[in-house]
N, C-alpha and C positions, 0 to 999 in steps of 0.2 A: 502493499500499499504505500502510496506516495504521501509524504509529508511536507508537500512545496504547495500544495494548493492553499489559496486563499480561504479564510474563515466565509463560510455560507451564512447568512443571516436569513431569520425569519421572523419578518414583521408580521405582529398580530394585528387585526382590526376586528374587535368586537360587535357583533351584531345580536342586538336587542329586540328588534322587531324586524318583521318582514311584511309590507305590504304590496298591495299589487297597483300598478299605475300606468301611465301611457309610455315611460321611458324608464331603463334601467339605469339606476344610480344610488348616491349614499345621502343621506340627510343625518349627520351624526351617525348613531348609533343604529339607525334604521335603515335597513337596504330596501330600497324601490324596484320591483320587478316588473318589467312590461312582458307579459307572456306572449302577447304577438311578436314582439322584437327577438325573442329569444327561441321563436319556433322555426328552427333552423334545418327542417328537414328536406327543403326545397333542392338542397345542393346534392343530396344524397339520394342517386337512383336506384339504390336496394331498399329503401322505405316509401312507403305510401303515405306515409303521417310520422310527424313528429311534434306534439303538441305539449305545452307547459302548463304546471298548476302549481300554485302554494297550498303545502298543506301545515300545520302549526300543532305543537301540544296543544292536548286538548280538544281539538277536532275530533267529533266522532267517525272517524275515518280508519278504514284499514286498507292500506297498502297491500297490492297482491302482485305476483309476478316480479319481485324486485330482483334486480341483476347486481346491482353494485352501489356502493357509495364513495362518492368523492368530493373532499374538501377543496372549496372553490380558492386557488391559488394561480398566481401569475409570476413568471421572471421579471421583476421589476426593471431588471438592467439589460433586459432582451426578452420583449414580449413574445415574439414568434418563437421562441424556444422553450416555452413553456409545454410541459409534457411531451419530452424532446422524442422524436421518430414516430409519433402519433400524430401531432398537429403540424409538424415539420420543424426544422432547424436542429438543431445539435446542442449539447452542452458542452461550450467552451470553456477553457480556463479565464474566465474572466479576473478582473484586476479586484471587483468588489461585487460578487455575486449575492442577489439578494431577492428574495420569494416572498411576496406579499400574499398572507393568507385571511380569509375571512374565519371567524368562530363562532360557532352557534347556529350554522346554516349549512347545510349539506345539499349536494346533489344527487339524486335518486333517478338512476335509469329504470325503466319498468318495460317487459316485453312478454305478451303472451305467446311464446313460441308454438304451444298446442293448438291454439286457437287458428294459427296461420298455416297450420299443417305441415311444419318444419320439424316437429318430433312427436314420437308416439305418446301416447295418453299415459303411459307410466314411466317414461324416461327422466324426467325432473320433477323433484318435488317441490311443493308450495314453499313459496318465500314471502313471509309476511314483517311489514313493520306496522303496529299498532299505535296509533296516537293518544289514545285513551283506552280505558278499558282496563282488566286485570293483566293484559299482556304490554300493557305501556312500556313498563321497564326491563321487558326482556330483549328489545333489542336497545343498542345506544341511540339509534336514530329514533327513537320514540319521543325523545327529550330535545331533539334540534327541530328547528324550522326548515321544513325540506321543499326544496326546488324539485319538483318530478317530471321529468321528461317521459311521457309516455309514447313508445314507437311502435308502429306497425309495420313488418315488411311487404315489400311490393309484390304484386302477385308474379311468380316466376323466380324472384330472388333466390340466390342460393343461401344457405344459412352462414356460411363463411362470409360472403358479402353484407348480408344484414347485420350480423355482429360486428363486424369492423366498422359498418356506420353508426350503429349506436354507441360504440365505444367512443368514436369521434366526436359525436354529438354530446354526449355527456361531459367529455373532458372540455370542449369548446366553450360549452355553457358555464361549467365552472372559471375557465379563463374569461368569460366575459363578466361574470358577477367580480370575480378577484379584481378586474381592470378598473371598478370603480374605486379602488385603494390607490392607485398610483398618483404619484407627488402628495399625496395626502400624509399627516403625521401618524406614526403607529401607535397603540396603546402599549405594545411590549415589544422588544426585539430579544431574539434568541439567537445566540451564535453557535454553530457548528463547527468545532475548530479541528484542524488535522490532530491525529492522535499522536502526542509526542512523548519522549522519553520521559519516566518520571522512576520514582523511587525503586531499584530493582529487588528490593526486599517485598514489595507488595504483591499480593498473589494476582496472575496475570488471570482474568476470565474472557473467553469469547462466546458469542453468540451465534448459534448457528440457526438461520432462518429457512424453513423447508417449505420448496414450493412444489407444484406440479404442473405440467403441460402436455396435454394430451390429444389436442385436436380441438377443432372450433366448438364453443362454449365451453371446454374444459383447458383453457391455455393462460399462462401467465406471460407477461410480455417484460423484456426489458429495454428500453430504447423502440419500441414499437416490434421489436421482433420476439417471436415466441422461444419459450426455453425447453423446447423437446427433446436438445441433444445436451442439456446442460449436465456439466460433471460439476462437483463443488469446488467454488473458488471463493476467493476474496472480493469484497465489494466495500468500498468507502461507504460509512454509513450515511455521509451525506447526500450519496445520491438516491436514496429511499426519499429523504424531505424534498428534494429536488423533482420529485415526480417521474424518476426514470423507470420505476417497477410499478406496473399497473395489473389490475385483474381483469381477467376476461373467463373464469372459471365457475360455472353457477351450480356447483350439484349441491352439497348439503348447505342450506342457508344458516344453521347456527354455528357451523366451523367453517364458513366460507371468510377467507382472508381477502377483506375487500381492497380497493385502491386506497381508502381513506385510513385503513390500518397501515399501508406500507408507508404514506404519506406522514405520520405522525407515530411510528412505532413505540410503544410505551417502554420495551425494553430496551432499546437503543439509548432512550433518554436516561433511563435509570443508571445503566453504564457510563454514560458519558458523565454524568453529574459524580459518580462515585470516583471517577478515573482521577488517579493522583492523591486521593484522601484513603479509601478503604480499600481498593484494589487498582489492578490497571486494567482498564480495558484493552486486551489484546488485540480484538479485531471481528469483524462480522463475516461469517461464511455464508455464503449461499448455496443452499444445497436441493438435490433433487428428492420427491418423494412420490409415492402412490406409483412406484416402479413395477413393471409387470412380470418379472421373473426373480427369485431367490437370489440367481447370480449377480442380477443386477443391483437389487438391493443390498447384497453384501459388497459389493465393488463400491457403491455409494457411501455405505458407511464407512469403509476403512479408508476411503479417500478424504472424507469430512475430518475423521478422526487424525489423520496423518497431517492434514494443514493445521488443527488445533494444536498439535505436537509441535510443529515448526514454529507457531506463533509464541510457543512458551508457557500456554495455557495451563495452568494447574486446576483450573474449573472451567465448566461449559454449560451453557441454559441453551437446551434443544427446543425449538419450538415444532408445531406438528401442523400438517396440511390435512383438512378434512378428516374423515374417520375412517375405520375398518382397515383396508389395506396398507393406510399409510402408517398406523401404529406400528406395523411392523417395521416399516422403515427408521422410525424412530428408536424402538427398542433394540435394533439391530446396531443404530448408532450410538447409543447408549452404552452397549456393551463394547464395542471398538474404542470408544472413550475411555471407559474404566480399564480396559485390559492395557492401555498407556498410562495409567496412573493419574488420569484426569477426571477429578471428581464431577459427577453430572448429574443436572437437575433439568427433568421434562417437563413439559407443560402439555398434558392429555385430558382430553374430554372423557366422560364415562359413557360408555354406548351399550346396547344391549344387555343391560345390567351390570356392567362392569367394564373391566378393560378387554378390547377384542385381542390384544397380545399383551404379553409381558417376558421378561427375563429378570433373572434372580439378580443381575447387576443393577437394574431399575430401583434401586431402594430410596431413590428420593424425588417422589414424582409429585407434581402440582394439579390438582383436579380444577378444570376450569369451567364446570357443570355437569350436569347429566342430560344428554340428548333426549332421554326418555321421558322426563317429567312432564306433567301435563299441566297446561294454562287452563284456567276455567273459562267456560264457553262465555261468547260475549258477541253479540249483535250489534255490528255497528250501523248508524244511519246511511253513510256510503261506502262503497268500496270502489276503490280507483286501482285499476290496472288488469280488469276482467275476471271473471269466473264468479263462484259463489262465496269465494274466501272462506270456507268451513264457517260462515256465520251460525252460531247458535250451537257450534260444538267444541268440545274442549280441543285443544290442540297442544301435541308434545312442542317441547323447546326446540326440537332441532329444525322447527319450520321458521323459526324469529331469526331475522338476517344478525349475524355476529354474536346471537345469544352465549353460544360457548366456544368464542373464539380462542385458538390456540397460540396465540402470538404474544400474552402477557396485557391484553388490552382490556380484558374483562373486568366487569365493576363488581364481581363475586367477593366475598368475605367471609373468612372462617367465623364460625361463633361457636361457643360452649355448646355442648350437646344439654 
């Protein structure tokens, strides 16, 4: 990892209220959203329609078929390079790189792939965000003001083309909203510094961020390119905050790593804060998960552990992508790390009544929640996103977007029994 890059500044601008108007802009902490101005589907031939709607905490609304969550960001020193590789431009070594970020508001793209006839009736599980009711706190996006971008694929469009168009639109809307901050004074500025040498007696700790990329609707992207051939590699933690890692994997919502998780990864923030004090942040490893064969899983786990050892890590924290299959990748990585004397903690959800896989070396696990826990039935006044939304029926946690996310971003807290 290079230690010569400039500090990346993340300038935060608080949004306390979102109101719909004729023009998109900001008035203090109020974000003005013009739905017609942001209806940006016209330039995407793979989409028949893309409409924009604002929903707020307390609205009796259930959002359905939610694909992703995106924090409104713009690269203030080079707006065209925001979300590089997807919207255009590249991330160059600018003298003073800065990302302007809105807080308290998120862009949520929704699309009913089944209604469009692009997937079968059982291929993708329901994905919900509740703005009120008993499930409001199950998704972190139930407590944010949300700009919902509802997309409909054009007849005859391929699923890959429609998906790419939706991802571009969601990121474009996020960039447009964040553009309202340019030349304004932020509420707070956080600097992501290059990792520097520190007290060699401090224990080195690395983070291993597991991602997966298997094809359209199940891909993760770096600079707009899918990661289907990813082998474990070092990445600068700043590149996550810069919007270079984006999500296009829509399998199980409760354990889905959204783009918003990557933009502001709590695990990385915690390690950066502790660097030079309680520990030495040894680095961030991007690693594949949900691999197809036992040999691929073993090879990936060994490569991650080798990198961690080369970083001089005494400890490692492993995240997990999705659930089921990927838990084996996580457990094999834990075993490979521990065999090298690297004390390891893994973040995993509970599914199918417990753990999908386990190794003896995994003696330090953090549960991110139980996928099977039922959330009480609720009947919203409106459903946005298509379908019946399981209205009036109890819903398992796994259907709430990011309810059990295994990246360290969850809001669950242990309490005495």
